N, C-alpha and C positions, 0 to 999 in steps of 0.2 A: 554438458556440465562445465566446459571451459568458459562459457559466457556468464554463468551465474556464480562461479567460484570467486570471482573478483569482489563480490559484495560481502564476503565473509572474512573474518579475521580469526585465524585458528587460536585456540586456547588449550594449553596442555599442562596446566599447572596443578591440576587436582582432578578429583573424580566428579562424576555427575551428581552424586549424593552431596559432595561438598558444595557444588554450585546451587543445588536445590535448597540447601539449608540456609543459604545467604551468607555464609562465612567467607567464601572465596570471591564472590562477585557481588559485593554490596551495591544496592541501587539498581541492579539488573533484574529483569523479569524473564521467565521462561515462556517461549511460545512454541507451538507445534508448527512445523512446516511440512509440505508435501509437494511433490512434482505432478503436474498435469501434462500428459502427452496427448496430442491430438493430430489428426490428419485433416486438413481443409479439403473440401470437395470442389476444388477449383481444377483448372486445366492441367496443373502440374502436380496435384496431390501434395501440396506443401505440408511438410511436417513442422509442428509447432510444439514448443515445451514452455511451461510457465512454472516459476516457483511461487507457491501460494503460502502465505504466512498467516497464521491465525491471530492477527493483530487485534481482533475484537476481544480477545481474552485478556489483554493487558489493562492495567489500571490507567484511567484517563488522567493525564497531568492537570493540576489545578490551573496552570497558566494557559491552557488551551481554550480557545474560544471557537464556537461553532457559528457558521453563517446561517442565517435564518432563510426560510423559504419565502418567496415573494407571494403576496396575496393577489387574488384576482382583481380586487379593487385597485391595487397599485398598478397593475398592468393596464387596466382600463384608463386610469388617469394619465399614464405615460402615453398610451395611444391617442388620447384626446389632446394632450399637449402637443404632440407631434403633428396631429391633423390641423390644429389651430394655427401653429406656426409654420406649416408647410415644410415639415422636416421628414427626411427618410429614416426608416428604422432598419436596423440590422440586428440579427440574433445569431448566436452560434452555441455549440456545445462542445467542450473539450472533453472527450470521452476517456482519454487515458492519462489525464494530468494526475489523478490520485494514485493510479497504479505505479507511476514512475516517481512519485514524490519522495524526497529524502525522509528518513525516519528520525524523529527527534527523541524517541524513547530509547533507553538502554535495554536491549534485549539479547537473549541468547537462545540457542536451540541445539539439539543434538542432531548432527548430520550423519547420514548413513555412509556405508563404504563407497557408494558411487561418487562421493565427493572427493575421494582420495585420502591422503594422510590428514 
């Protein structure tokens, strides 16, 4: 819990009902969070914990743009151009970039007693 508590800013100015009504935290949206605890089946039986936030339940900001998915034809054209021009191709996947990205939305959640005060 020491590692995830730094991501939170405690708020103690009102009740949960005040926050849910929108009077105390205007512009903020409530999301549900939960902890996932797991043990990896490696040689050390590494213990892992992740804080999972239900960000899919928030309203999407109008300023947010989504990246599109590349089509098969675009990939074939890129391969053809690389072959014609004798170029090397490299590809990669950044699997945890989204998981560790900063949050732009104003959100709040109710934390359990395991988070401390």
